[in-house]
C-alpha positions in Angstrom: 164.3 55.6 120.2 161.4 55.2 122.8 162.2 58.5 123.8 161.7 59.9 120.9 158.1 58.2 120.6 157.5 60.1 123.6 158.8 62.9 122.4 156.8 62.8 119.6 153.6 62.1 121.6 153.6 64.9 123.6 153.5 67.3 121.0 150.4 65.7 119.3 149.5 65.7 122.4 150.2 69.7 122.6 149.8 70.7 119.2 147.3 68.3 117.5 144.6 69.1 119.8 144.9 72.5 119.8 141.8 74.4 118.3 142.4 75.6 114.9 142.7 79.4 114.4 139.1 80.6 113.1 140.5 83.8 110.9 137.2 84.6 109.4 136.3 88.1 111.3 133.2 88.7 113.6 131.4 91.4 113.7 130.8 94.2 116.4 127.2 93.9 117.6 127.7 95.0 121.3 126.0 97.7 120.1 122.9 96.5 118.6 122.5 94.5 115.7 124.3 95.5 112.2 121.2 96.4 109.9 122.3 96.1 106.5 122.2 99.7 104.3 119.4 99.8 101.9 120.0 101.1 98.5 117.4 101.2 96.7 115.4 104.9 97.0 112.1 105.8 97.7 110.9 105.5 93.6 112.5 102.7 93.7 110.0 101.2 96.8 107.1 102.7 96.0 107.4 101.8 92.0 107.7 98.2 93.3 104.7 98.4 95.9 102.6 99.7 93.2 103.5 96.7 90.2 102.8 94.2 93.2 99.4 96.0 93.4 98.4 95.7 89.6 99.9 92.4 89.7 97.7 91.1 92.8 94.9 91.8 90.7 96.2 90.3 87.1 97.3 87.3 88.7 94.0 86.7 90.8 95.1 87.3 94.6 93.2 89.6 95.8 90.9 86.7 97.4 94.0 85.3 99.2 95.8 88.9 100.2 91.6 89.8 101.6 92.2 87.2 103.5 95.9 87.5 104.7 95.1 91.5 105.9 91.8 90.5 107.4 89.9 93.2 105.4 88.1 93.9 102.4 90.4 95.2 98.8 89.2 97.3 96.4 87.4 95.5 94.1 87.8 96.1 90.6 85.4 98.1 88.2 83.0 95.8 86.4 84.4 97.1 83.0 87.6 96.2 84.0 89.4 92.9 84.1 93.1 93.7 84.7 95.1 96.9 85.2 98.6 98.3 82.3 101.7 97.1 83.9 103.9 99.9 84.5 107.8 100.1 84.2 108.4 103.7 85.5 106.4 106.3 87.7 106.9 108.1 84.7 103.5 106.4 83.1 101.6 107.9 86.5 100.4 111.0 86.5 101.9 113.2 89.8 98.9 114.2 92.9 99.4 117.7 93.7 100.6 117.9 97.7 97.4 120.1 98.0 95.1 117.0 97.2 96.7 114.8 99.6 97.0 114.3 103.0 100.3 115.1 105.5 101.3 111.5 105.9 101.0 110.4 102.0 104.9 109.7 100.2 103.8 109.6 96.9 100.0 109.3 95.0 99.6 108.9 91.3 97.1 108.0 88.2 97.0 106.8 84.5 93.7 106.4 82.5 92.2 103.4 82.6 89.5 103.0 78.9 89.6 106.4 79.4 87.1 106.6 81.8 88.8 105.4 84.7 90.6 106.9 87.1 92.7 104.5 89.2 94.6 106.5 92.3 97.6 104.9 94.3 98.5 106.3 97.3 101.5 105.5 98.6 102.1 106.2 102.3 104.8 104.1 104.1 107.2 103.6 100.9 108.3 99.8 102.9 109.2 98.5 99.0 107.1 95.5 99.7 103.5 94.6 100.0 101.9 97.5 99.0 98.1 96.8 101.1 99.3 97.6 104.8 100.5 100.8 103.6 98.8 101.9 100.3 95.8 102.8 99.1 93.9 102.0 95.6 90.8 104.0 94.2 89.1 103.6 91.1 87.7 107.4 90.8 85.1 108.2 87.1 83.6 111.9 86.5 80.1 112.0 87.8 79.5 113.7 84.4 80.3 111.3 82.6 78.0 108.8 84.2 74.0 109.9 82.9 71.4 110.2 85.6 68.4 107.4 85.9 69.7 105.6 83.3 67.0 103.5 81.8 68.4 100.6 82.0 69.3 100.4 85.3 66.4 101.7 86.5 64.5 98.7 88.3 67.8 98.7 90.1 67.4 101.8 91.1 64.1 101.5 92.5 65.8 97.6 94.5 68.7 99.7 96.0 66.4 102.6 96.9 63.9 100.8 98.9 67.3 98.1 100.5 68.6 101.1 101.5 65.6 103.1 103.4 65.3 99.7 105.4 68.9 99.0 106.0 69.0 102.9 108.0 66.5 102.1 110.2 66.9 97.8 111.2 71.0 99.5 111.5 70.1 102.0 113.8 67.4 99.5 115.8 69.4 96.9 116.4 71.2 99.3 118.0 68.0 100.2 120.7 68.3 103.9 118.6 65.4 105.8 117.5 63.3 103.6 119.3 60.8 105.6 121.6 60.4 104.2 125.1 58.2 104.9 128.1 60.7 105.5 131.3 57.6 105.0 133.4 57.6 101.3 132.2 60.7 99.7 133.4 61.4 95.8 133.8 64.8 95.2 135.1 65.7 98.3 136.2 67.4 98.9 132.7 64.0 97.5 129.6 61.9 100.3 129.3 58.6 99.7 127.3 58.8 100.4 123.0 56.0 102.5 122.6 56.7 102.6 118.5 59.6 102.8 116.6 61.0 105.5 114.0 59.9 105.4 110.0 57.9 101.5 111.9 55.2 99.9 113.3 57.0 97.1 115.7 56.0 95.9 118.4 57.6 92.0 118.7 60.9 90.8 118.5 59.9 88.9 115.7 58.7 91.2 113.5 61.7 93.3 114.2 63.9 90.3 112.7 61.1 90.2 110.1 61.8 93.4 109.0 65.7 93.0 108.7 65.0 89.8 107.1 64.0 92.0 104.2 67.0 93.4 104.1 70.0 91.2 104.9 70.0 87.6 104.2 69.5 85.3 108.1 72.4 84.2 108.1 74.7 87.6 107.9 72.5 89.0 110.9 72.4 85.9 113.0 76.9 85.9 112.9 77.1 90.0 113.1 73.5 91.8 114.9 71.0 89.2 116.3 73.8 88.2 119.3 74.1 91.7 120.5 70.2 92.8 120.2 68.4 89.5 121.7 70.2 87.3 123.2 72.9 86.5 125.8 72.0 87.6 129.8 71.5 91.7 128.5 70.7 92.2 125.2 68.9 94.8 123.8 65.9 93.4 123.6 63.1 91.0 125.5 59.6 91.3 125.6 58.0 90.6 129.0 54.5 89.4 129.4 54.2 89.8 125.2 55.1 93.5 125.7 58.3 94.6 123.8 61.1 96.3 125.6 64.3 97.8 124.8 67.9 99.5 126.9 68.0 103.1 126.6 70.6 104.2 125.1 73.2 107.5 124.3 73.8 106.2 120.5 73.0 108.2 117.8 72.1 107.7 114.5 74.8 105.6 112.9 76.4 107.9 109.9 75.9 105.4 107.1 77.2 106.5 103.4 74.6 108.0 101.5 74.4 106.3 97.8 73.6 108.6 94.2 71.2 105.8 93.4 70.4 108.0 90.2 73.8 107.2 88.8 74.2 103.8 88.6 77.8 102.5 86.9 77.7 99.2 85.4 76.0 96.0 87.1 76.7 92.5 86.7 74.5 90.0 87.7 76.2 86.0 88.5 72.7 83.3 89.5 71.9 85.0 91.9 74.8 87.2 92.5 74.3 90.8 91.7 77.1 93.5 91.5 76.1 97.1 91.5 79.2 99.9 90.4 78.0 103.7 91.4 78.1 107.3 93.3 77.8 108.1 96.8 77.1 111.6 97.7 78.2 114.4 100.5 75.8 117.5 100.5 73.8 116.3 98.2 76.9 116.4 95.6 78.1 113.2 93.3 81.8 112.0 94.0 84.5 110.4 92.0 84.6 107.4 93.6 83.1 104.4 92.9 81.5 102.5 94.8 79.7 98.8 94.9 77.1 96.8 96.3 76.4 93.1 96.6 73.0 91.9 96.6 71.2 88.1 96.8 68.2 87.6 94.2 66.1 84.5 95.8 63.0 83.9 95.5 62.0 87.0 94.4 63.1 88.8 96.4 66.8 91.0 96.6 68.9 91.4 99.9 71.7 93.1 101.0 74.9 90.2 101.6 76.5 93.3 104.1 76.9 96.2 105.3 76.2 98.8 102.4 
């Protein structure tokens, strides 16, 4: 009897403790990770991306997307509060290949309010977020925008002055458009300022005053002032009450040339003013809608950022 019990115990040890065999088949990864087959077509991916783009506007996620992408994204035109949904790429009109760049996989548009051509461009059909791999453009036929609309005469006058001043100050902040006396040098790299193109300025205080007639002071302090006036090697310094500037090889900064005679719409919300308008290339108005934002404080109008 004792022999039988011992025999049973030995069998339990030998066989009962043996690991159970796993019948699950294993995946061979010796040649690298296994890629799941993508069953979506390019058209399906493009459609999903465009639908996501439309949802970002209609579900008020644009601010969230701008923070995620760390960039500015196109705002809806003032007269439009939402974009029509689409169920198929057939809901869009394809854009001819000869209008596209070589890196564009798909481009199509639809009309909104019978005025705006909303163009969707997809560069890489990821099927995910639209913005890293796509572009949205709001266009309007310049012929549909009356020139010098008297309703916007005040805003045209404000923009003309601000944009002229902006072009000056953006150059001056980098030492562009500054006439220097190369015989009068300090610290081996600062030359006395003789004059500014389009401006009568002879001190840092006056230069800041001009800048602050264009942009809000907080914006300037967070962008241009640090390099222009602060640190060990700023663009400008004063010696014995005279203004000096470092020489530069930079040329005038090319900015958008806005067609202020073709303002599309204006919206005022407290101190904030949004202006939709067109730009020009070689004096020809372009169809893409542009946006300029202003602050109106104490009877003064300022740009909130570079136009």
